[in-house]
C-alpha positions as CSV (number, residue, x, y, z in Angstrom):
1,M,54.8,-22.6,1.1
2,S,51.4,-24.3,1.6
3,T,49.1,-24.3,-1.5
4,V,45.4,-24.4,-1.6
5,S,45.4,-27.9,-3.0
6,R,47.6,-29.2,-0.2
7,R,45.9,-27.5,2.7
8,P,43.3,-29.7,4.4
9,A,39.8,-28.3,3.9
10,L,37.6,-27.6,6.9
11,T,34.2,-29.1,6.9
12,P,31.0,-27.9,8.7
13,R,31.4,-30.8,11.1
14,Q,34.6,-29.3,12.3
15,L,33.0,-25.9,12.9
16,T,30.6,-24.5,15.4
17,R,27.1,-24.3,13.9
18,T,25.9,-20.9,13.0
19,G,23.1,-21.0,15.5
20,E,25.6,-21.6,18.3
21,R,28.0,-18.8,17.3
22,L,28.2,-15.4,18.8
23,S,26.3,-13.6,16.0
24,F,28.3,-10.3,16.1
25,I,31.6,-9.4,17.8
26,Y,32.6,-5.8,17.8
27,L,36.2,-4.7,18.3
28,E,37.8,-1.3,18.2
29,R,41.2,0.4,19.0
30,C,43.2,-2.9,19.0
31,T,45.3,-5.2,16.9
32,V,43.6,-8.3,15.7
33,H,46.0,-11.2,15.2
34,R,46.0,-15.1,15.2
35,D,47.1,-17.6,17.8
36,A,46.5,-21.1,16.5
37,N,42.8,-21.3,15.7
38,A,41.8,-18.3,17.7
39,I,42.0,-14.6,16.9
40,T,43.5,-12.3,19.5
41,A,42.6,-8.7,20.2
42,Q,45.5,-6.8,21.8
43,D,45.2,-3.3,23.3
44,A,46.8,-1.4,26.2
45,E,44.9,-3.6,28.7
46,G,46.2,-6.9,27.4
47,T,45.3,-9.6,25.0
48,T,41.9,-11.4,24.6
49,H,41.6,-14.8,22.8
50,I,38.4,-15.5,20.9
51,P,37.9,-19.0,19.2
52,S,37.5,-18.1,15.5
53,A,34.9,-20.9,14.9
54,T,32.5,-19.2,17.4
55,I,32.3,-15.9,15.5
56,G,29.5,-15.3,13.1
57,T,30.4,-11.8,12.0
58,L,33.4,-9.7,13.2
59,L,32.8,-6.0,13.2
60,L,36.0,-4.0,13.0
61,G,35.5,-0.5,14.4
62,P,37.8,2.6,14.5
63,G,41.5,2.1,15.4
64,T,41.6,-1.6,14.6
65,R,44.5,-3.3,12.7
66,V,44.1,-6.8,11.4
67,T,46.8,-9.1,10.2
68,H,46.9,-11.4,7.2
69,Q,47.0,-14.5,9.5
70,A,43.9,-13.3,11.4
71,M,42.0,-12.9,8.1
72,S,43.2,-16.3,7.0
73,V,41.7,-18.2,10.0
74,L,38.5,-16.2,9.8
75,G,38.1,-17.2,6.2
76,E,38.8,-20.8,7.0
77,T,36.1,-20.9,9.6
78,G,33.5,-19.1,7.5
79,A,33.3,-15.9,9.6
80,A,32.2,-12.7,7.9
81,V,34.2,-9.5,8.5
82,C,32.9,-6.0,8.2
83,W,34.8,-2.7,8.6
84,V,32.4,-0.3,10.3
85,G,32.1,3.0,12.2
86,E,31.9,3.2,16.0
87,H,29.8,0.4,17.3
88,G,28.7,-0.5,13.8
89,V,26.8,2.7,13.0
90,R,28.6,3.2,9.7
91,Y,29.4,0.5,7.1
92,Y,32.6,0.8,5.0
93,A,33.5,-2.5,3.5
94,S,33.2,-6.3,4.1
95,G,35.0,-9.5,3.5
96,R,33.2,-12.7,2.7
97,A,29.6,-13.4,3.8
98,L,29.0,-15.6,6.8
99,S,26.7,-18.0,5.0
100,R,28.2,-21.0,3.2
101,S,24.8,-21.6,1.7
102,S,23.3,-19.5,-1.1
103,A,19.7,-20.2,0.2
104,L,19.0,-16.6,1.3
105,M,20.5,-15.1,-1.8
106,E,18.5,-17.5,-4.0
107,A,15.3,-16.9,-2.0
108,Q,15.8,-13.1,-2.3
109,A,16.3,-13.4,-6.1
110,R,13.2,-15.6,-6.5
111,Q,11.0,-13.3,-4.4
112,W,12.4,-10.3,-6.3
113,A,12.1,-11.7,-9.8
114,N,8.3,-12.4,-9.6
115,A,6.1,-9.3,-9.5
116,R,3.5,-10.9,-7.1
117,S,6.0,-12.2,-4.6
118,R,7.9,-8.9,-4.7
119,L,4.7,-7.1,-3.8
120,A,4.0,-9.7,-1.1
121,V,7.4,-9.0,0.5
122,A,6.8,-5.3,0.3
123,R,3.4,-5.8,2.1
124,A,5.2,-8.0,4.7
125,M,7.7,-5.2,5.3
126,Y,4.8,-2.7,5.8
127,R,3.2,-5.2,8.3
128,L,6.4,-5.4,10.3
129,R,6.5,-1.6,10.6
130,F,2.8,-1.1,11.3
131,P,1.3,-4.3,12.8
132,D,-2.0,-2.6,13.5
133,E,-2.8,-2.2,9.8
134,D,-3.5,-5.0,7.3
135,P,-1.9,-4.2,3.9
136,A,-3.0,-7.4,2.2
137,R,-5.1,-5.6,-0.4
138,L,-3.0,-2.5,-0.9
139,T,-1.4,-1.8,-4.2
140,R,2.1,-0.5,-4.4
141,H,0.9,3.1,-4.9
142,E,-1.4,2.7,-1.9
143,L,1.4,1.2,0.2
144,L,3.6,4.2,-0.6
145,G,0.7,6.6,0.3
146,H,0.0,4.8,3.6
147,E,3.7,4.7,4.5
148,G,4.0,8.4,3.9
149,K,1.0,9.2,6.0
150,R,2.3,7.0,8.9
151,V,5.7,8.7,8.8
152,K,4.2,12.2,8.9
153,D,2.0,11.1,11.8
154,C,5.1,9.9,13.6
155,Y,6.9,13.2,13.1
156,R,3.9,15.1,14.5
157,A,3.5,12.7,17.4
158,Q,7.1,12.9,18.4
159,A,7.1,16.7,18.1
160,A,4.1,16.8,20.5
161,R,5.8,14.4,22.9
162,T,9.1,16.2,23.1
163,G,7.9,19.8,22.5
164,V,10.3,20.2,19.6
165,P,9.0,22.5,16.9
166,W,8.4,20.6,13.6
167,R,8.3,22.4,10.3
168,G,8.6,19.4,8.0
169,R,11.4,17.2,6.8
170,R,14.2,19.3,5.2
171,Y,17.5,17.8,4.1
172,T,19.9,19.0,1.5
173,P,22.2,16.2,0.3
174,G,25.8,17.1,1.0
175,D,24.8,19.9,3.3
176,F,24.2,18.4,6.7
177,S,24.2,21.8,8.5
178,S,21.4,23.3,6.4
179,G,18.7,21.7,8.5
180,D,17.5,22.6,12.0
181,A,18.6,20.5,14.9
182,V,15.8,17.9,14.6
183,N,16.4,17.4,10.9
184,Q,20.1,17.0,11.5
185,A,19.3,14.3,14.1
186,I,16.9,12.5,11.8
187,T,19.6,12.5,9.0
188,A,22.3,11.2,11.4
189,A,20.0,8.5,12.7
190,A,19.1,7.4,9.1
191,Q,22.8,7.2,8.1
192,C,23.5,5.1,11.1
193,M,20.7,2.7,10.4
194,Y,21.9,2.3,6.8
195,G,25.3,1.2,8.2
196,I,23.7,-1.3,10.5
197,A,21.5,-2.7,7.8
198,H,24.3,-2.9,5.3
199,A,26.5,-4.9,7.6
200,V,23.7,-7.4,8.3
201,V,22.6,-7.8,4.7
202,T,26.1,-8.5,3.5
203,S,26.9,-10.8,6.4
204,L,24.0,-13.0,5.5
205,G,25.1,-13.2,1.9
206,C,22.1,-11.3,0.5
207,S,22.3,-8.8,-2.3
208,P,22.2,-5.2,-1.2
209,A,20.8,-4.1,-4.6
210,L,17.7,-6.3,-4.9
211,G,15.1,-4.2,-3.1
212,F,11.4,-4.8,-2.7
213,I,10.3,-1.2,-2.0
214,H,13.4,0.8,-3.1
215,S,14.8,0.2,-6.6
216,G,17.5,1.3,-9.0
217,H,20.3,1.7,-6.4
218,E,23.1,-0.6,-5.3
219,L,21.8,-0.4,-1.7
220,S,18.0,-0.7,-2.4
221,F,17.6,-3.7,-0.1
222,V,19.7,-2.0,2.6
223,L,17.3,1.0,2.5
224,D,14.3,-1.4,2.7
225,I,15.7,-3.1,5.9
226,A,16.8,0.2,7.5
227,D,13.3,1.7,7.1
228,L,11.8,-1.2,9.1
229,Y,13.0,0.5,12.2
230,K,12.5,4.2,11.2
231,T,9.4,5.0,13.2
232,E,10.1,2.7,16.1
233,I,13.8,3.7,16.8
234,G,15.3,6.4,14.5
235,I,12.7,9.2,14.5
236,P,11.8,9.0,18.3
237,L,15.5,9.0,19.2
238,A,16.2,12.0,16.9
239,F,13.5,14.1,18.6
240,D,14.8,13.1,22.0
241,I,18.3,14.4,21.0
242,A,17.0,17.6,19.5
243,A,14.9,18.2,22.7
244,Q,18.0,18.0,24.9
245,D,20.2,20.5,23.0
246,E,20.7,22.0,19.6
247,E,24.5,21.7,19.6
248,D,26.4,18.7,18.1
249,T,23.2,16.9,17.2
250,G,25.0,14.6,14.7
251,P,27.6,13.0,17.1
252,R,25.1,12.9,20.0
253,T,22.6,11.1,17.8
254,R,25.1,8.5,16.6
255,R,26.2,7.8,20.2
256,A,22.7,7.5,21.5
257,L,21.6,5.3,18.6
258,R,24.7,3.1,19.1
259,D,23.6,2.5,22.7
260,R,20.0,1.9,21.8
261,I,21.1,-0.7,19.2
262,N,23.1,-2.6,21.7
263,E,20.3,-2.5,24.3
264,M,17.8,-3.8,21.9
265,S,20.0,-6.4,20.3
266,L,18.9,-4.9,17.0
267,L,21.5,-6.8,14.9
268,N,20.0,-10.1,15.9
269,R,16.5,-8.8,15.2
270,C,17.6,-7.7,11.7
271,V,18.8,-11.2,11.0
272,D,15.5,-12.8,12.0
273,D,13.5,-10.2,10.1
274,I,15.4,-10.7,6.9
275,K,15.1,-14.5,7.1
276,H,11.3,-14.2,7.9
277,L,10.8,-11.9,4.9
278,L,12.8,-13.9,2.4
279,L,11.7,-17.4,3.6
280,P,8.1,-16.9,4.5
281,E,7.4,-20.6,4.5
282,T,9.6,-20.9,7.6
283,D,9.7,-18.9,10.8
284,G,12.8,-17.3,9.5
285,S,15.1,-18.6,12.3
286,T,14.7,-22.1,13.6
287,T,13.6,-24.0,10.6
288,A,15.3,-22.0,7.8
289,P,18.1,-23.8,5.9
290,S,21.4,-24.0,7.8
291,D,23.8,-21.2,7.0
292,D,26.8,-23.4,7.5
293,R,26.2,-26.1,4.9
294,D,29.1,-26.6,2.5
295,V,27.0,-28.2,-0.2
296,V,27.3,-27.5,-4.0
297,T,24.5,-28.8,-6.3
298,L,23.8,-28.5,-10.0
299,H,20.7,-27.1,-11.7
300,S,18.7,-29.7,-13.7
301,D,15.4,-29.7,-15.5
302,H,12.0,-28.7,-13.9
303,G,13.7,-26.9,-11.0
304,H,15.4,-30.0,-9.7
305,Q,18.9,-29.9,-8.3
306,V,21.4,-32.8,-8.5
307,A,24.6,-33.6,-6.7
308,S,27.8,-32.1,-8.0
309,G,31.2,-33.9,-8.1
310,I,29.6,-36.6,-10.3
311,N,29.9,-37.1,-14.0
312,H,26.2,-37.3,-15.0
313,D,27.1,-39.1,-18.2
314,G,28.2,-42.1,-16.3
315,P,28.6,-43.7,-12.9
316,E,32.0,-42.3,-12.1
317,D,32.2,-40.2,-9.0
318,Y,35.0,-37.7,-9.0
319,G,34.6,-36.6,-5.4
320,D,35.2,-33.0,-4.9
321,D,34.0,-30.8,-7.7
322,L,37.6,-29.5,-8.5
323,W,39.5,-29.4,-11.8
């Protein structure tokens, strides 16, 4: 039996850099196993080999079975694994985060912990949603008021575009069928977007709970990110579905949103938007700290960080920071 201490550790130099990986791979209705350093996806049509070090995040959809050996190689190569609904439109659970670095989590915590920077991120989120308006001087209360007005305007504009009667947003938690067709479609679209956002947030190693607009819920940051695409994607698509037919609006909305997400490469866009929001001093993608660094440091005075694996009372270097 191989123990952790005897097993040779993989280093970032042995792995494909995060920027060169396939960001998200989605599998459904297959058995996921391991063949050497590749994972295999086997279904009725045959077996597909995927080098594990090229995977950023593996999304396991309905009908998938994954073996212990497959999870082992994915963990060794730093890939994240999320169990999701069809084409990622529901989030159920996840394994480890893709990122070896805590840079994004720490950046999120720093931005969240300071009232001024927390407001700055909220304004940046508003700017992403409504680029034609400058929120630089808006207070939090004003941001909420402006956001509410823009969403109402979006509802009215989409109703006029599609000819779907609009009597206001009506949703009873736990009673999906209580709303009319367009309200059901809006609810289904929102739930799907929450699943997508949750998968991306956890894959990047961010905290789902530390929100900049929403607060007090374990998924506050997930709700923040999902709302970035509400008026651009979710609401227009919901009205399109309701205009086609009033039957089976939930399933039809989920399938249509699934296709739209794939067409727009929304998962990759979510990644870039999150990095841009949390690391405003960079462009959020090309100059942000590498996700695949395997570096551990220690906190010191005045915000400095020093190397780990060293006894700072003397010159001895103990190598790996292990007991």
